ZAKOL-900339 format. One record per residue (C-alpha): y, x, z. Coordinates in steps of 0.02 Angstrom, whole numbers, plus 50000, padded with zeros to 5 digits. Layout:
BEGIN
YXZ;...
***
This chain:
BEGIN
492494729147720;493874736847618;493464725347470;493514710647586;495184716147658;495894718647484;495344701347428;496074693847585;497734702547551;497764696347370;497374678347423;498744679147553;499964685847422;499584671447304;499734658847445;501374665647508;502214667347337;502624648747341;503144648347522;504834656847495;505654668347617;504374666347756;502934671147642;503814686447580;504064691947759;502224689347796;501744698947640;502884713247688;502084714047860;500334714547787;500754728047662;501674738647787;500194738347904;499004741847760;500064756147699;500284764047870;498564760947942;497394764547800;496754779147903;496684771248076;494814773248063;495174790748131;495714783448297;493964778048340;493264785548500;494974788948577;494874774848701;494094778948868;493264761848874;491804768048770;491664750748686;490994756648519;490694739048460;492564735848455;492834750248334;492204750348156;491204764748082;492114779047997;492734774747826;493084756347864;494744748047896;495014737248048;496424726347978;496184707547975;497504697447887;496974681547976;497764688348135;499474691548057;500764679748128;502504681348054;503904682748179;505694679548121;507214686148209;508734675248234;509654682648086;508124679647974;508304696547889;506934706947967;505544707048098;504714721148195;503044714348262;501344708748204;499894700948290;498464712848257;496694709048313;497344695348430;498514707548514;500414705648506;501604720448497;503444718248528;504494731248441;505864729648567;504694736648699;504074750948592;504614768548631;504164785848572;502824786748707;502024770148664;500184772948622;499534769048450;497964761148521;497794750148673;496714736248743;497404719648801;496704708848937;495694698248816;494764713948755;495684714248591;496294730148508;498144732248476;498914745148360;500724750448350;501404755048180;501654773548157;503134770448044;504254760348158;506054757248101;506664757048280;506234775748295;507354779548147;508714768148207;509044758948043;508614741447979;508514738447794;508904720547733;507664709847636;508674711047473;508424730047464;506564730547502;505704721047361;505264737047271;504714744547436;503564729747464;502654732647302;502554751347335;501814748547508;500524736547438;499984748947305;499914762747437;498804752047546;497644748547400;497554767047357;497154771347537;495754758647538;495014765447376;495164783347437;494334778647599;492884770447506;492654785647394;492704797847540;491694787747664;490084797247627;490974813847653;491694807747820;489964802547876;489324820047834;490764827847931;490404817448085;488564821448072;488984840048062;490064838448218;488674829348311;487414842348254;488574856348313;488794847848482;486924845848502;486684864048454;487954869748584;487104859248718;485424866348668;486094884148680;486794880848853;485154873248909;484184888048840;485334900348928;485144891149092;483254890649077;483224909049025;484274913649177;483104904449295;481554911949214;482254929649216;482834928749397;481194920949453;480224934549363;481254948049450;480994939849619;479124938349591;479034956449532;479984962749684;478874952349798;477314959749719;477954977549737;478444974149917;476724967049958;475754981249876;476294994550002;476014994050190;477334995750323;477785013150380;476695016350532;476995034550574;476745038750758;478125046950858;477685063750935;478415066851108;478965084351159;480115094251274;481055109751221;482085122451318;482845139751286;481205147451336;479985134851261;480025129651079;478965117350981;478045120250818;476925109550709;476075110550539;476125096550410;474615097550297;474545080050221;476005082850102;475185078649935;476335083549793;477745072849858;479545076749822;480405074349991;480035076250175;480955064050289;481165068850472;481745057250611;482165064850779;482695055050933;483535062851083;485145063951186;486195068851036;488085068651023;488285068550835;487875077650676;489195091450687;489135105950808;490135121150856;488815133850916;490055143851020;490565129551133;489155116851136;487315115051169;486245110451020;484485109250950;483975119050795;482605112250682;481855123550547;480795117050404;479845130750309;478665130050161;477895144450065;477165141349892;475735153449862;475585163549704;474485156349567;474425152749381;476225146649378;476975159649495;476575178049514;477405180049684;477545169149839;479105158149851;479745152150019;481035138650061;481865136550231;482985122350289;484005123050450;484565107250538;485735108450689;485975093350804;487235094050949;486725087651120;487725075751228;488385082851391;487665068751497;486025067951400;485815049451433;485835039851270;484415041551145;485085043050967;483985043850812;484515056550679;483745056650506;483735069850370;482805072350207;482225089250140;481655094149966;479985103049962;479215114349830;477405108649821;475975101349921;475725117250023;475785115850213;477485114050298;477965122050464;479215112850576;479975122650721;481165115550854;482205126750968;483495122251102;485045132551136;485665127651310;486755134851446;485375132451575;483485131651574;483305112751584;482105104651462;482695092051332;481525077351295;481345073651109;480275062950996;479965065650812;479095057750663;478935063250482;478645054250318;478295059250138;479305051149998;478695049949819;480305051649716;481745063649711;483455060449785;484275058349614;483015044849567;483345035549730;485225036149698;484965029549521;483905015049586;485215011049718;486595011249587;485634999349474;485324987249618;487154987649672;487734984849492;486544970149475;487234961949632;489004963849569;488534956249401;487824941049490;489404939149595;490714943149463;490034931349331;489564918349463;487784917349400;487244912649575;488144910149739;488674926349822;487534922749971;486014921449858;486604937049764;486634947049927;484904940649974;484194945149803;484964962449812;484214965049985;482494960249920;482644972149773;483224986449885;481794983750010;480554983149865;481254999649801;481025007249973;479225001349974;478915009249804;479565026349857;478495025750016;479825020750142;479465002350167;480324995950325;479494983950444;480174966650482;480804972850651;481734987050566;482544975350439;483124963750578;483864978650670;484904982850517;485914966850540;487534969150636;487364954950762;489004959150845;489944954450687;488904938650664;489214933650844;491074936650823;491104925750667;490064911750744;491084911150905;492744910750815;492114897350694;491664886050841;493354889250923;494304885250764;493244869650731;493704862350901;495504868250884;495724858950720;495424842250809;497074843750902;498204842850748;498934859850793;498704866750618;499694852350542;501054855350671;501134873950628;501254869750444;502764858750471;503594872050580;503314885350448;504094873750319;505584871250434;505754889950463;505804893450276;507084879350250;506004871650115;505874887250007;504154892749952;504284911649934;505154914950100;503784904750181;502414915050096;503254931250148;503374925250328;501534920550331;501004937250257;502074947050379;501404937650530;499614940250468;499924958950447;500664960550622;499264950850706;497904960450614;498624976750680;498134971450857;496694959450822;495174960750713;495494955950531;494124942850537;494904934650690;496614934350608;495974925750451;494934913450553;496544907750637;497694908650486;496644900850348;496634882850415;498504883550449;498864889950275;497774876950190;498604862850285;500324869850251;499984870950064;499324853150062;500914847150145;502014856650022;500954852249869;500524870549837;498924878949779;498164886749936;497104899449841;498524910949790;499324910049962;497674913950048;497334928849936;499074935749976;498774933350162;497084941950165;497794956650066;499164959250194;497904956850334;496904971650269;498494981850250;499104977850426;497394981550501;497564999750449;499115002250557;498245004350725;496625011250792;495944994050836;496484984450681;495024988750566;493214994250600;493395011050507;494845015650622;493795011250774;492395022450711;493615036850684;494445035650855;492765033750943;492075049950871;491975063251006;492135077850885;493765070750814;494455068150989;494215086551022;495205089850863;496675079950935;496405063350846;496545050850989;497205033050999;499045037551015;499145050950881;498095040950758;499105024950783;500775034050772;500385042450606;499535027350526;500865015050585;502255024550497;501295025450334;500755007150336;502555001650367;503035010850208;501595002650116;502114985350177;503924987650121;503364991449944;501984978249942;503114963049958;504104965749796;502514970749704;501654954849762;503134944749699;502944953549532;501094949349522;501464931049562;502904929949440;502014918749315;500774910949436;500744892349464;500964890849651;500974871949649;499304863349659;499614845349610;500684837549476;501524820949465;500544806549390;501774805649247;501424823749199;499544821549210;499564806049100;500714814348975;499574829548962;498084818348931;499014808648798;499534824648708;497724830548710;497124814148635;498374814148492;498124832548454;496244830248443;496514815048330;497644824748213;496454839448207;495024828248152;495984822547997;495514831847839;497074831247728;496154828047566;497474815947503;499324813647524;499044798147629;497954807547752;499214821747753;500594809347792;499604801747936;499204819148006;501034824147994;501554808448086;500304811648224;500804829848241;502624824748250;502184813048391;501264827448479;502794838648461;503934825248532;502774822748681;502654841548711;504544842948715;504584829148843;503214837948943;504184854248946;505704845349014;504674837149150;503804853549195;505454862849208;506124849549324;504544849949429;504514869049441;506344869249487;505984857349629;504554868549688;505384885549670;507144881549725;507734875949893;507484857649922;509164849649956;508334836250059;507224848050158;507904841650325;507464823850280;505754829550221;505464838650384;505854822950481;504604813150379;503294826850397;503554827750584;503244809150599;501654810550495;500934826950562;500954827150751;499894833950892;498504821350907;497704827151071;498854836451188;497564838151328;496314846251209;497714857151141;498074864151313;496224868051338;496084876451167;497654886751188;497104892651360;495364897951304;495974905851142;497324915251237;496044922551356;494914927351210;496324936151116;496864945051275;495084951151301;495014957151121;496564967551152;496044974251322;494304978651262;495004994051173;495995000451323;495084995451482;493415004551501;492844993051642;492664978251524;490864979651467;490964966151333;490944968651146;491954957751029;490454947050987;490094943251169;491914938651201;491924926351055;490264918451108;490834916451288;492494908951231;491564896351122;490464891351269;491984889251382;492854878051257;491294867751221;491154863951406;493014860151431;493164849451273;491624839251324;491004838351144;489794823751126;489394824850940;488844842850926;488284841050745;490084839050688;490504856150759;488974863850678;489434856450509;491074866050515;490214882650543;490154893150384;488274895850379;488364902350200;489604915650256;488504920950402;486994922250288;488014932150163;488494944950296;486694946150355;486094949450177;487524961650148;487084971750304;485274973150249;485804977850072;487004991550128;485774999050250;484414999050117;485595007749996;485965020550131;484085023350150;484065026449962;485295040949990;486735032649895;488075035050028;487515052750071;487545057149887;489355051149870;489885061750019;488985077249957;489705076049782;491455073849854;491225089749958;490625099449806;492135094249704;493315099649842;492475116649856;492645119449668;494565118549676;495625134449699;496145137749878;498025135949852;497785118249780;496285113249885;497175102650016;498165092449890;496625089549782;495595085449936;496855072149991;496905064249817;495025064849796;494585058149969;495885044349951;495235037349787;493385040249822;493515031249988;494585017149914;493415013849767;491855015749872;492525004050007;492924990949875;491124991549811;490114994449970;490414991150153;491725002950223;490875004250392;489325014450340;490385024050214;491615029350349;490205034050468;489445044850330;491045053250274;491645058550448;490335072350473;490525077650290;492395080350313;492165088950481;490925101050402;492185104650264;493535108650391;492345120350486;491745129050330;492555146350322;492485146450132;493455130050119;494765132450256;495455114650265;496255105950415;495295090750475;496755079050518;497395076350340;495635072750280;495275060150418;496945051150396;496605050350209;494875043150241;495615029750356;496945024950229;495725023950084;494355014650178;495555001350247;496624998750092;495114999449976;494484983150052;495764973849944;494914979549784;493564966149775;493074950149861;491654958449958;492634974249996;493124968250170;492424955850294;494064946350305;493994942850117;492294934550130;492774924450284;494354918050201;493414913450041;492084904150141;493334893750240;494344889950084;492754884549993;492324872850135;494044864550116;493824862849928;494944877449877;493664891149845;494174905749736;493014916349630;492714935049626;493814937249471;495234926949543;495304938549692;495044954049585;496534950149471;497704950649621;496804961649747;496364976449636;498164979549573;498764978249753;497424990649805;497955003049671;499795001449715;499545002949903;498375017849883;499675026349773;501025023949906;499845029850044;499345045149942;501175049749914;501475047750101;500005059150142;500515072350016;502325072050073;501905073750259;500475086250247;500945096550094;502835094850097;503215094050283;501655102750347;501185089750479;499535091050571;499135108150498;
***
């Protein structure tokens, strides 16, 4: 092709030598194009049309001299256009952003000259360019010859690139297949282990004990197992008792290992287990404890009741032998929890499937150690009150969204912030924190997430960063009162803590003051974290096209191997064009960011346009929704203060959903069901099973026991300060990794025992307040650290703005560390410095 082009150029030169001025102009055009476009073969594949037949193979030139049509200007001195491949280019319309390659309507390819005199701003006359004409012709011939000599090398380079691309695709395919095979093998292995062991079918033994009558039994079927697990059901009040003021049941577990070849004398082990009784003796509560045994020798279990009268206490008991030690169970639980986090962090599978896989692995581990739960037991592990609350609120919000109320709230928030982004974000976060102090965090995010997403869409912002900020402040605000977060509810509901003076008023007063301090410092720290974040979601079409054009030209320049000076010149020209376009892009981006970050001067006019576009679409349905939702929220609030309301939060949400479904007269019920976050509900169900299985594997108890041992090892004069610091960070980190509800329920009796231990001598109030701060604020550490995080992520994913585990972690974990630091300083200052609650 190059030889053919060269011969065509020489024939045209001989033909035009006798045609005078017009021929010389035509020759100059041909040589200029040949000199500047000897390497336009590198532009193949840039077009998005994918028409490979229009582009020649690498190493060939695409210049045809038959298509050159000379164009003379009025002065007859110079011209700036050629007709290339049946496409005409007018130099007067060329700018710095004009593409080098384009397609015309007749499917012809048009090239613009890289060396365009209009870019330089000078025009050289015909009398001064004769030598330049010859030089350009020779340069074009040299380019053609160099291209012919290097064509084989270019083919090899392209083949290497294709081979590398195929290798990368093969590696990705192999990794994907390996992931599926490995996960399927693990699932099959867990299923086999789970099916090899039967369900636990230990009968419950009924008994009645009193101060005068005790119960005793011998366990003889303990065959070299490591642990003895006892479950006792009765009218118990809790796991902590004060023998001087309360009635209780004492359980003694004794084992004596006889002398033999290994031991010369008899060794005996005795475990005492004290369970307090409830004053009314009405509710049946199951208490579980595990004891380490010495050998397979018989075990004696004795139960005694210490009462103020001679009434009998009905009890039931069952025992079970476990095959592995407590440390092994904790190690297995840690491995399973780490595996679940790996699946979620690296997004190997969806978080719902990760929770289900972790639950299967934990249940299989329980089966291996001899503690396989039945299907009924696994179903009982699920917290149906939380699921009912989520389902009811999802239905309410789904119907509420049909009224256009969320769009209306978005416009009002924009008007309140006067068109400024950061004041609007601060207002939203503050309102979310205040509401979450009186409502459940999940309810707050169920109401706030649709409003925030619609607001960000109206303002052209990225909803993900705004939603993460809101859910962080929701978790912070929920710690301010006794009803804002489930750990606080557990603490205030504990009867032993109420006797210590921790009631609703005292707990709320102390926590509210500390959380206000945390909120004041959280706003500037959040602004610091978002300093370099792109809050805008969409960009103008001009910016998008410019970014794509820069990418195309940069990739084209990078493919050029500067083996000759001509190729180097072409690469330099392309890189110069990339630099010019990048400068233009920076200017456009600065202008766009300034419009986003600064106050919009025309915000009043924009509000008027938004109000016309986003209105209340169904006022009658809005009245119905507001009425029902108002009653539901009022019942949520009164549920914590009025004992006569015998409805849990889940029942209130379900009843509210039924009321609104009847009032709204929903005909197409499937539309409402499509808006329910079923993946989120399944994730919570799997998470509940996983956490309860990990608790059965002694993980949570082990964390509490190790924390107590560390506190006891500290000198007495520094013990309270170290205990506050240790409980704060252990509870914060543990709550960010596991559910804070079972962790709080486990740590409360551990801390009460520490306060009642004469050797430790610690007040209970600082420890409980520290536990509440750490458990609530620690939920911001990870995406699955709090229920509100998962709910917000699920709703955002349904709207197309889902955020990953790492995206939340990059913002949530620094906020967790900062807020825990402020809360720890507040606790140390009030309890160590001022001596409060001593």
